[in-house]
C-alpha positions, -999 to 999 in steps of 0.1 A, spaced: -533 648 -389 -566 655 -405 -597 677 -398 -585 691 -364 -602 724 -358 -581 749 -339 -596 741 -305 -587 704 -309 -553 713 -324 -543 736 -295 -554 709 -270 -532 684 -288 -503 708 -289 -505 717 -252 -508 681 -240 -482 664 -261 -444 667 -265 -445 667 -303 -464 693 -323 -481 679 -353 -463 688 -385 -493 690 -408 -531 694 -405 -550 685 -436 -584 703 -436 -610 711 -462 -596 742 -480 -609 757 -513 -623 790 -525 -657 784 -508 -641 772 -474 -609 791 -471 -599 784 -435 -582 818 -433 -583 820 -395 -574 784 -390 -545 788 -414 -532 818 -395 -535 798 -362 -516 769 -377 -489 791 -390 -485 807 -356 -482 773 -340 -458 758 -366 -483 734 -381 -485 733 -419 -520 735 -434 -526 711 -462 -557 712 -484 -581 683 -489 -607 689 -515 -589 718 -532 -615 718 -560 -645 712 -536 -652 681 -558 -667 706 -582 -695 716 -558 -710 751 -559 -702 749 -596 -665 757 -589 -654 751 -624 -681 775 -638 -678 801 -611 -678 836 -628 -650 850 -606 -627 820 -611 -635 817 -649 -628 854 -653 -595 852 -635 -585 820 -654 -592 838 -687 -570 868 -676 -541 844 -671 -550 820 -700 -552 792 -674 -578 767 -663 -599 773 -632 -581 744 -616 -548 760 -622 -560 793 -607 -573 775 -576 -540 756 -571 -520 788 -576 -542 806 -551 -536 779 -525 -499 779 -532 -497 817 -528 -515 813 -495 -488 788 -484 -513 760 -483 -498 726 -493 -520 711 -520 -518 677 -536 -546 675 -561 -560 641 -571 -564 630 -607 -561 598 -627 -561 617 -660 -526 623 -674 -537 656 -690 -550 670 -657 -519 658 -638 -498 678 -662 -521 708 -661 -521 707 -622 -483 707 -622 -481 737 -645 -489 764 -619 -454 776 -610 -448 799 -639 -474 825 -631 -486 844 -600 -520 858 -592 -521 895 -585 -531 908 -550 -564 920 -565 -572 886 -579 -563 870 -545 -587 894 -529 -614 887 -554 -612 850 -547 -613 857 -510 -649 871 -515 -660 835 -524 -655 823 -489 -687 810 -472 -667 800 -441 -684 766 -440 -679 732 -455 -695 722 -487 -695 686 -475 -705 684 -438 -699 699 -404 -670 686 -384 -686 701 -354 -717 679 -356 -713 650 -332 -732 626 -354 -710 634 -384 -679 630 -362 -692 597 -349 -700 585 -384 -665 595 -397 -648 578 -367 -667 545 -370 -668 539 -407 -646 511 -420 -620 519 -447 -616 498 -477 -579 490 -477 
């Protein structure tokens, strides 16, 4: 499933025989979904990140905190963000069409962020989407009625 907030998710869990396996929600340093992730874990639903790099919004790739941490580990900001998500047990499948970035994105399993660095990244959380509100009925209607190019 995708974009189910905890109130909708628990409603679905309670009223169906099968609990969803995965809920893909916007998750990145500026919208960390910490409480939602905890709720999903407690209800055996795996959180998966969509937009792990926030599509570069809020100057993610130039963010002072992330750039500093990346320098400390001799890694890219993208690698730090992916490692941070993995350490939070968030499934992440970053999108790229560039071979170099695909290789870079995969090379995140040979280092670990310290607890202090994890906590520093936690301070970046604005607790809101950098894209749009899933609680806005007009946005939900727009998402639900747009046609997909398949």
